[in-house]
C-alpha positions as CSV (number, residue, x, y, z in Angstrom):
1,M,-26.8,25.9,32.0
2,N,-30.1,24.0,32.0
3,I,-31.5,24.1,28.4
4,L,-35.2,23.7,29.5
5,K,-34.9,26.5,32.1
6,T,-33.1,28.7,29.5
7,R,-35.8,28.1,26.9
8,A,-38.6,28.9,29.5
9,E,-36.9,32.2,30.4
10,M,-36.6,33.1,26.6
11,R,-40.3,32.4,26.1
12,S,-41.2,34.7,29.0
13,G,-39.6,37.6,27.0
14,K,-35.8,37.5,27.9
15,T,-33.3,37.5,25.1
16,I,-30.1,35.5,25.0
17,F,-28.1,38.7,26.2
18,D,-30.1,38.9,29.4
19,L,-28.9,35.3,30.7
20,P,-25.9,34.8,32.8
21,L,-23.9,32.6,30.4
22,R,-20.3,31.6,30.0
23,V,-19.7,32.5,26.3
24,T,-16.8,31.6,23.9
25,F,-16.4,31.9,20.2
26,Y,-15.1,29.8,17.2
27,A,-13.3,31.4,14.3
28,R,-11.8,29.7,11.2
29,V,-10.4,30.7,7.7
30,S,-10.0,28.3,5.0
31,T,-6.6,29.3,3.6
32,D,-3.5,30.8,5.1
33,K,-3.1,33.6,2.7
34,D,-2.4,37.1,4.2
35,E,-5.8,38.5,3.6
36,Q,-7.6,35.6,5.0
37,L,-5.2,35.6,8.3
38,N,-6.1,39.3,8.5
39,S,-9.8,38.4,8.5
40,L,-9.1,35.9,11.2
41,E,-7.6,38.5,13.5
42,N,-10.4,40.8,12.8
43,Q,-13.0,38.0,13.8
44,V,-11.0,37.2,17.0
45,Q,-11.0,40.8,17.9
46,Y,-14.6,41.4,17.1
47,Y,-15.8,38.4,19.2
48,T,-13.6,39.1,22.0
49,E,-15.0,42.6,22.4
50,F,-18.5,41.7,21.7
51,I,-18.7,39.1,24.4
52,Q,-16.9,41.1,26.9
53,S,-19.2,44.1,26.4
54,Q,-22.3,42.0,27.5
55,P,-23.0,42.6,31.3
56,H,-24.5,39.3,31.8
57,W,-22.0,37.1,30.0
58,T,-18.7,35.8,31.2
59,Y,-15.9,35.7,28.6
60,V,-14.1,32.3,27.8
61,P,-11.2,32.6,25.5
62,G,-12.2,31.4,22.0
63,Y,-11.2,28.7,19.6
64,V,-9.3,29.4,16.4
65,D,-8.4,27.2,13.3
66,E,-6.1,28.8,10.6
67,G,-5.9,27.6,6.9
68,I,-8.4,24.7,7.4
69,S,-11.2,23.6,5.2
70,G,-14.7,23.4,6.6
71,T,-15.6,20.4,4.5
72,S,-14.4,18.0,7.1
73,T,-13.7,18.3,10.9
74,K,-11.0,15.6,11.0
75,K,-8.0,18.0,10.9
76,R,-9.6,21.0,12.8
77,D,-7.7,20.7,16.1
78,S,-9.3,23.7,17.8
79,F,-12.7,22.7,16.6
80,N,-12.4,19.3,18.1
81,R,-10.9,20.7,21.4
82,M,-13.8,23.0,21.6
83,I,-16.2,20.1,21.4
84,R,-14.3,18.2,24.2
85,D,-14.4,21.3,26.4
86,A,-18.0,21.7,25.8
87,K,-18.8,18.2,27.0
88,E,-16.6,18.9,30.2
89,G,-19.0,21.9,30.8
90,R,-16.3,24.6,30.5
91,F,-18.8,27.1,28.8
92,D,-22.5,27.5,28.2
93,F,-22.7,29.2,24.6
94,I,-20.7,29.4,21.5
95,I,-20.8,32.4,18.9
96,T,-19.6,31.8,15.5
97,K,-20.0,33.6,12.1
98,E,-22.1,31.3,10.0
99,I,-23.0,27.5,9.7
100,S,-20.1,27.0,7.1
101,R,-17.7,27.9,9.9
102,F,-18.9,24.8,11.9
103,S,-18.9,22.6,8.8
104,R,-20.2,22.6,5.2
105,S,-21.5,19.0,5.7
106,T,-25.1,19.0,6.6
107,L,-24.7,15.8,8.6
108,D,-21.7,17.3,10.7
109,S,-23.4,20.5,11.3
110,I,-26.5,18.9,12.8
111,Q,-24.6,16.1,14.7
112,Y,-22.3,18.6,16.4
113,T,-25.1,21.1,17.4
114,Q,-27.3,18.3,18.7
115,A,-24.2,16.9,20.6
116,L,-23.6,20.3,22.2
117,L,-27.3,20.8,23.2
118,E,-27.1,17.2,24.8
119,H,-24.3,18.8,27.0
120,D,-26.4,22.0,27.6
121,V,-24.3,24.1,25.3
122,G,-26.0,26.4,22.6
123,V,-24.7,27.9,19.4
124,L,-25.3,31.3,17.8
125,F,-24.6,31.4,13.9
126,Q,-24.7,35.1,13.7
127,N,-25.0,35.7,10.0
128,D,-27.6,33.1,9.5
129,N,-29.6,34.4,12.7
130,I,-29.9,30.9,14.1
131,N,-29.8,30.3,17.8
132,T,-29.9,26.6,18.7
133,L,-31.5,27.5,22.1
134,D,-34.6,28.4,19.9
135,P,-37.0,25.5,19.7
136,D,-37.3,25.9,15.9
137,S,-33.6,26.3,15.2
138,E,-33.0,22.5,14.0
139,F,-35.4,23.1,11.1
140,R,-33.6,26.3,10.0
141,L,-30.4,24.6,10.5
142,V,-31.0,21.8,8.2
143,I,-32.2,24.3,5.6
144,M,-29.1,26.6,5.9
145,A,-26.6,23.7,6.3
146,G,-28.0,22.1,3.2
147,V,-27.4,25.4,1.2
148,A,-23.9,25.5,2.6
149,Q,-23.1,21.9,1.5
150,D,-24.6,22.5,-2.0
151,E,-22.4,25.6,-2.2
152,V,-19.3,23.2,-1.8
153,R,-20.7,20.9,-4.6
154,K,-21.0,23.9,-6.9
155,L,-17.6,25.1,-6.0
156,S,-16.1,21.6,-6.8
157,E,-17.9,21.5,-10.1
158,R,-16.6,25.0,-11.0
159,L,-13.0,23.8,-10.0
160,H,-13.3,20.7,-12.1
161,F,-14.5,22.7,-15.1
162,G,-11.7,25.3,-14.8
163,Y,-9.2,22.3,-14.5
164,R,-10.5,20.7,-17.7
165,Q,-10.4,24.0,-19.5
166,S,-6.7,24.5,-18.3
167,I,-5.8,21.1,-19.6
168,K,-7.3,21.9,-23.0
169,N,-5.4,25.1,-23.0
170,G,-2.2,23.6,-22.0
171,H,-1.7,25.4,-18.8
172,V,0.5,23.8,-16.3
173,L,-1.3,23.1,-13.0
174,G,-0.4,21.1,-9.9
175,N,3.0,21.3,-8.0
176,D,4.4,24.7,-7.9
177,R,7.8,23.4,-6.7
178,L,8.6,20.8,-9.4
179,W,12.3,19.9,-9.3
180,G,14.4,21.4,-12.2
181,Y,11.7,24.1,-12.9
182,N,10.5,27.5,-11.9
183,K,6.8,28.1,-12.3
184,K,5.1,31.4,-12.8
185,N,1.6,32.2,-14.0
186,C,1.3,28.5,-15.0
187,V,4.3,28.6,-17.1
188,L,7.6,26.6,-16.5
189,T,11.2,27.7,-17.0
190,V,14.4,25.6,-16.3
191,N,16.0,26.0,-13.0
192,E,19.5,25.0,-14.2
193,E,20.8,24.5,-10.7
194,E,18.2,21.9,-10.1
195,A,18.1,20.6,-13.7
196,V,21.7,19.3,-13.1
197,I,20.3,17.0,-10.4
198,V,17.5,15.8,-12.5
199,R,19.9,15.0,-15.4
200,R,22.2,13.0,-13.0
201,I,19.2,11.0,-11.9
202,F,18.3,10.0,-15.3
203,D,21.9,9.2,-16.2
204,L,22.5,7.0,-13.0
205,Y,19.2,5.2,-13.5
206,A,19.0,4.7,-17.3
207,N,22.6,4.5,-18.4
208,Q,24.4,3.0,-15.2
209,K,21.4,0.8,-14.2
210,I,21.6,1.8,-10.5
211,G,18.5,1.6,-8.3
212,V,16.7,4.5,-6.8
213,R,17.8,3.8,-3.4
214,R,21.4,3.8,-4.3
215,I,20.9,6.9,-6.4
216,S,19.7,8.8,-3.3
217,Q,22.8,8.1,-1.4
218,I,25.2,8.9,-4.5
219,L,23.5,12.2,-4.9
220,Y,24.0,13.0,-1.1
221,D,27.5,11.8,-1.2
222,E,28.1,14.2,-4.4
223,G,26.9,17.1,-2.3
224,Y,23.2,17.3,-3.7
225,S,20.5,17.3,-1.0
226,S,16.7,17.9,-0.9
227,R,15.4,21.4,-0.3
228,L,15.5,20.6,3.5
229,G,19.1,19.5,3.3
230,N,18.5,15.8,3.5
231,T,19.1,12.9,1.3
232,F,16.5,12.7,-1.7
233,N,13.5,10.9,-0.8
234,V,13.2,7.6,-2.8
235,L,9.4,8.7,-3.8
236,T,10.8,12.1,-5.1
237,I,13.4,10.2,-7.4
238,R,10.6,7.8,-8.7
239,H,8.3,11.0,-9.4
240,I,11.1,12.6,-11.3
241,L,11.8,9.4,-13.3
242,T,8.2,8.9,-14.4
243,N,7.1,12.7,-15.0
244,P,6.8,13.3,-18.8
245,K,7.3,17.0,-18.3
246,Y,11.1,16.3,-18.0
247,K,11.1,15.2,-21.7
248,G,8.9,18.2,-22.7
249,W,5.5,16.6,-22.7
250,Y,2.3,17.9,-21.1
251,C,0.7,15.3,-18.7
252,G,-2.6,16.0,-16.9
253,N,-5.9,14.3,-15.8
254,K,-3.9,11.7,-13.7
255,S,-6.2,11.6,-10.8
256,R,-9.9,12.7,-10.1
257,V,-11.9,13.9,-6.8
258,V,-14.8,11.3,-6.7
259,D,-16.4,12.9,-3.5
260,Y,-16.3,16.6,-3.0
261,R,-17.1,16.0,0.8
262,T,-14.3,13.7,1.8
263,K,-12.0,14.9,-1.1
264,R,-11.4,11.2,-1.9
265,K,-9.1,10.8,-4.9
266,V,-8.6,8.1,-7.4
267,F,-5.7,7.7,-9.7
268,L,-6.7,7.1,-13.3
269,D,-5.4,4.5,-15.6
270,E,-2.5,5.9,-18.0
271,S,-4.9,5.4,-20.8
272,E,-7.0,8.3,-19.4
273,W,-4.0,10.7,-19.0
274,V,-3.9,13.8,-21.2
275,M,-0.3,13.5,-22.7
276,Y,1.3,15.3,-25.8
277,P,4.5,17.0,-26.6
278,D,4.2,20.7,-25.5
279,P,6.4,23.3,-26.9
280,N,5.7,25.4,-23.9
281,I,7.3,22.9,-21.5
282,P,11.2,23.1,-21.7
283,A,12.7,19.6,-21.9
284,I,15.5,18.8,-19.3
285,V,16.3,15.3,-20.7
286,S,15.9,13.9,-24.2
287,E,12.8,11.8,-25.1
288,E,15.1,8.8,-25.9
289,L,16.6,8.9,-22.4
290,W,13.4,9.5,-20.6
291,D,11.8,6.5,-22.6
292,R,14.8,4.2,-21.7
293,A,14.5,5.1,-18.1
294,N,10.8,4.5,-18.1
295,A,11.1,1.2,-19.9
296,L,13.6,0.1,-17.3
297,Y,11.4,1.3,-14.6
298,Q,8.3,-0.6,-15.8
299,Q,10.4,-3.7,-16.3
300,R,11.6,-3.6,-12.7
301,S,8.2,-2.8,-11.3
302,S,6.6,-5.7,-13.3
303,A,9.3,-8.0,-11.9
304,A,8.3,-7.0,-8.3
305,K,4.6,-7.2,-9.0
306,A,5.0,-10.9,-10.5
307,H,5.4,-12.2,-6.9
308,A,2.5,-12.7,-4.6
309,S,4.0,-10.6,-1.8
310,G,7.0,-8.6,-0.8
311,A,8.3,-11.4,1.3
312,A,8.1,-13.8,-1.6
313,Y,10.0,-11.3,-3.8
314,H,12.7,-10.8,-1.3
315,N,13.1,-14.3,-0.3
316,R,12.9,-16.0,-3.7
317,Y,16.7,-16.9,-3.5
318,P,17.8,-19.7,-0.9
319,Y,20.1,-17.4,1.1
320,S,17.9,-14.4,1.2
321,G,17.4,-12.9,4.7
322,K,19.8,-15.6,6.2
323,I,23.1,-13.8,5.7
324,I,23.7,-11.0,8.5
325,C,26.4,-8.3,8.7
326,E,27.6,-8.2,12.4
327,A,28.8,-4.8,12.0
328,H,25.5,-3.3,11.0
329,Q,23.0,-5.9,12.2
330,T,21.4,-5.9,8.6
331,T,21.0,-8.5,6.1
332,Y,23.2,-9.1,2.9
333,H,21.6,-8.6,-0.4
334,R,22.0,-10.7,-3.6
335,Q,24.1,-9.4,-6.5
336,L,25.4,-11.0,-9.9
337,L,28.8,-10.4,-11.5
338,R,28.7,-10.9,-15.2
339,S,31.8,-12.0,-17.2
340,A,32.9,-13.7,-20.2
341,K,33.1,-17.0,-18.0
342,G,29.5,-16.5,-16.9
343,E,27.5,-15.2,-13.9
344,T,28.8,-15.3,-10.3
345,E,26.1,-14.8,-7.5
346,F,27.5,-13.2,-4.4
347,W,26.0,-11.3,-1.4
348,T,26.9,-7.8,0.0
349,C,25.9,-6.0,3.1
350,K,22.9,-3.7,2.6
351,V,24.7,-0.8,3.8
352,Y,27.5,-1.5,1.4
353,R,25.0,-1.5,-1.4
354,Q,23.9,1.9,-0.3
355,R,27.0,3.7,0.4
356,G,29.9,1.6,-1.1
357,R,33.0,0.7,0.8
358,A,32.9,3.8,2.9
359,G,29.7,2.7,4.5
360,C,30.7,-1.0,5.2
361,S,34.0,-2.8,5.0
362,S,32.4,-6.4,5.4
363,P,33.6,-8.6,2.6
364,Q,31.2,-10.3,-0.1
365,V,30.1,-13.7,0.4
366,R,29.8,-16.0,-2.7
367,T,27.0,-18.5,-2.9
368,T,29.4,-21.2,-4.0
369,E,31.4,-20.7,-0.9
370,L,28.4,-21.1,1.2
371,D,27.2,-24.2,-0.6
372,A,30.5,-25.9,0.1
373,I,30.9,-25.1,3.6
374,L,27.2,-26.3,4.3
375,A,27.7,-29.4,2.1
376,K,30.7,-30.3,4.4
377,L,28.4,-29.7,7.4
378,F,25.6,-31.7,5.7
379,D,27.9,-34.7,5.5
380,E,28.8,-34.4,9.2
381,L,25.2,-34.2,10.3
382,C,23.8,-36.8,8.0
383,I,25.6,-40.1,9.2
384,S,23.5,-42.3,6.9
385,K,22.3,-40.8,3.6
386,Q,20.7,-44.1,2.6
387,T,18.7,-43.9,5.7
388,I,17.5,-40.5,4.7
389,V,16.5,-41.7,1.3
390,D,14.6,-44.8,2.5
391,T,12.7,-42.6,5.1
392,V,11.7,-40.0,2.4
393,V,10.5,-42.7,0.1
394,A,8.6,-44.6,2.8
395,L,6.8,-41.3,3.7
396,I,5.7,-40.6,0.0
397,E,4.5,-44.2,-0.3
398,S,2.4,-44.3,2.7
399,A,1.0,-40.6,2.3
400,P,-2.6,-40.9,1.6
401,N,-4.2,-39.2,-1.4
402,D,-5.7,-35.8,-0.4
403,H,-8.9,-36.7,-2.3
404,D,-11.3,-39.5,-1.9
405,Y,-11.8,-40.3,-5.7
406,A,-13.2,-43.7,-5.1
407,G,-15.9,-42.4,-2.9
408,D,-16.8,-39.7,-5.4
409,I,-17.0,-42.2,-8.3
410,L,-19.3,-44.5,-6.1
411,R,-21.6,-41.5,-5.5
412,M,-21.8,-40.5,-9.0
413,E,-22.6,-44.2,-10.0
414,A,-25.4,-44.4,-7.6
415,E,-26.8,-41.2,-9.0
416,R,-26.6,-42.5,-12.4
417,S,-28.5,-45.8,-11.3
418,A,-31.3,-43.7,-9.8
419,I,-31.7,-41.8,-13.1
420,R,-31.8,-45.0,-15.0
421,A,-34.4,-46.3,-12.7
422,K,-36.4,-43.1,-13.3
423,K,-36.1,-43.6,-17.1
424,D,-37.7,-47.1,-16.6
425,R,-40.6,-45.7,-14.6
426,L,-41.3,-43.2,-17.3
427,L,-41.5,-45.9,-20.0
428,E,-43.9,-47.7,-17.8
429,L,-46.1,-44.7,-17.4
430,S,-45.9,-44.0,-21.3
431,M,-46.9,-47.5,-22.2
432,A,-49.7,-47.4,-19.7
433,G,-50.9,-44.1,-21.4
434,A,-50.5,-42.2,-18.1
435,I,-48.4,-39.7,-19.9
436,P,-48.4,-38.4,-23.5
437,I,-45.7,-39.5,-25.8
438,P,-44.3,-35.8,-26.3
439,E,-44.0,-35.3,-22.6
440,F,-42.3,-38.9,-22.2
441,K,-39.9,-38.0,-25.0
442,G,-38.9,-34.6,-23.4
443,R,-38.5,-36.1,-19.9
444,N,-36.6,-39.0,-21.2
445,D,-34.2,-36.8,-23.2
446,G,-33.6,-34.8,-19.9
447,C,-32.6,-38.0,-18.2
448,N,-30.3,-39.0,-20.9
449,E,-28.5,-35.6,-20.8
450,E,-28.1,-36.0,-16.9
451,I,-26.6,-39.6,-17.5
452,E,-24.0,-38.2,-20.1
453,Q,-22.9,-35.4,-17.7
454,I,-22.5,-37.9,-14.8
455,E,-20.6,-40.4,-17.0
456,A,-18.2,-37.6,-18.1
457,K,-17.6,-36.6,-14.4
458,I,-16.9,-40.2,-13.6
459,A,-14.4,-40.5,-16.4
460,A,-12.6,-37.4,-15.3
461,L,-12.5,-38.7,-11.6
462,R,-11.0,-42.0,-12.8
463,Q,-8.5,-40.1,-15.0
464,Q,-7.3,-37.9,-12.0
465,E,-7.3,-41.0,-9.7
466,A,-4.8,-42.6,-12.1
467,K,-2.6,-39.6,-12.2
468,T,-2.2,-39.6,-8.4
469,R,-1.5,-43.2,-7.9
470,R,2.1,-43.7,-7.3
471,S,3.6,-46.7,-9.1
472,A,6.6,-48.6,-8.2
473,E,8.4,-46.9,-11.2
474,D,7.7,-43.5,-9.9
475,L,9.0,-44.4,-6.4
476,R,12.2,-45.9,-8.1
477,K,12.6,-42.6,-10.0
478,I,12.2,-40.5,-6.7
479,R,14.8,-42.8,-4.9
480,S,17.3,-42.4,-7.7
481,L,16.9,-38.6,-7.8
482,L,17.4,-38.3,-3.9
483,E,20.4,-40.4,-4.0
484,Q,21.9,-38.5,-6.8
485,E,21.0,-35.1,-5.0
486,L,22.7,-36.3,-1.7
487,S,25.8,-37.5,-3.5
488,F,26.4,-34.1,-5.0
489,Q,27.3,-35.6,-8.4
490,E,25.5,-32.8,-10.2
491,G,26.9,-30.1,-8.1
492,I,25.6,-28.6,-4.7
493,D,22.1,-27.3,-4.6
494,S,21.7,-24.1,-2.6
495,E,18.1,-24.9,-1.8
496,L,19.0,-28.3,-0.3
497,M,21.9,-26.5,1.7
498,T,19.6,-24.0,3.2
499,T,17.2,-26.5,4.7
500,I,19.9,-27.1,7.5
501,L,20.7,-23.4,7.7
502,D,19.0,-20.9,10.1
503,H,21.2,-17.9,9.7
504,V,24.9,-17.1,9.1
505,I,26.6,-14.0,10.6
506,V,29.6,-12.4,8.8
507,K,31.9,-11.5,11.7
508,S,33.2,-7.8,11.8
509,D,36.8,-9.1,11.9
510,S,36.6,-10.7,8.4
511,T,38.6,-9.2,5.7
512,K,38.5,-9.6,1.9
513,S,40.9,-12.6,2.0
514,S,39.8,-14.3,5.3
515,I,36.2,-14.6,6.0
516,H,35.0,-15.4,9.5
517,L,31.4,-16.7,9.8
518,E,29.2,-18.0,12.7
519,I,26.7,-20.4,11.2
520,Y,23.6,-21.4,13.1
521,L,21.7,-24.5,12.1
522,T,18.1,-25.2,12.1
523,M,18.4,-28.2,14.6
524,G,19.8,-25.8,17.1
525,T,23.6,-26.5,16.6
526,S,26.3,-23.9,15.4
527,R,29.7,-23.7,14.0
528,D,32.4,-21.3,13.7
529,V,34.0,-21.1,10.1
530,V,37.1,-19.4,8.8
531,Y,37.9,-19.7,5.3
532,T,40.4,-18.2,2.7
533,R,39.2,-17.1,-0.6
534,E,42.5,-17.3,-2.7
535,K,42.8,-21.2,-2.8
536,F,39.4,-21.6,-1.0
537,S,40.2,-23.7,2.2
538,F,38.1,-23.5,5.3
539,C,38.2,-24.7,9.0
540,I,35.1,-25.6,10.8
541,T,35.1,-25.7,14.7
542,R,32.3,-25.8,17.4
543,F,31.7,-22.8,19.6
């Protein structure tokens, strides 16, 4: 279709129904409720019959979106497909009910109709009596689309008002499928079948100190699954642990929509939540248990956030990420065994931590065992420890300071001399009567303040320079510490050991009493190690 030719024919007296056009339609409802779907069926039937009844028109199958909001076009698949087909020239004209079917955003409505016109496709908004093939249609479209957009804003405000009133009245809004509860008419009752799972989660977390990922696997092994028959999602477990409803408290106003058009939501600070004990919400766990679980949850969350990144958190121990289970091609995770004798650090396969011995039969590896094996390798690789010490000390001694303090001090002193010369000129001008005494005094005081500030900076630079200057005594201490470290007199340092370790593989033929390792070193060499745990002896060979 040629827009200019079509508009010329309409000006000559023809109507849109007199033109030979390929016509389609667009229908949409904003919810998937039965009555709305019935309305959608009626729309489809009406437009199909209406288009086919016009003798000059050729029917093109329509485009339908079910249960989709008109606020945005991002998730409207049929609408977006219709726009693509229009640009490919598959039809000439679109009929739809009203502007709000296209979009309740003024900007979207205008942009899409303009884009369609650029590809010689017109639109008829029936209820609004706007045909974009008419020259004055854009002006009326702006007005009508603006009204539609304002309706969305008013609807959003009414919903927020109703939400606030519901909070005041203690009505439970939000999720209708809350684990452990049945919800009807904004009232919660306990679902005992699901409540058993909720209590089990709190017991495992707060009493047995088990993490949420392990809890998910334990529940599945015990025969508890999600509503879809899968393992419990970690986020679901976290939401259960942190939801105050489970201790019988009302909790609302946790988030707020900041833009009714994009539906962008922000989560509010806990201080803004509306929370209080509610006799209408039946508790599934005691307040004491809920509070203990959340205190532990906050403690663990704070520990994780204390590190700059996830990688820093997971790699804060020397062997983190370096021990690999051959059977499952996954890393070993650190654990602590506390006893009367103290703490023992050891490492277990990730799968073992999640599912226990049934998941992975690879043995645990103790940090002390790895330290001893790597210390032996260190001795083999480092032929002369004294050479290492001398080299390190020489590097420290010759390393230049990162900052040129002497240059900064010289520049500060030159600036101070210039200000003092300025003071002398001011005095000469004052004595010659060129400037009045009050002005001299004010400008001279300003110079004195600048000199004081510069002298303070010079003093700070000299102090910093002294701190960074390495004395002979400092180097002697460094040498002594290095010699002590490499002699292992104070025990073996895991961090020092891992400087030569790239990664270690725990072989699948390992047993609890006999562990087989493949050790790969940072310098490209590798070793095969078999050691026994009972008396701790090991054999190192090349491979």
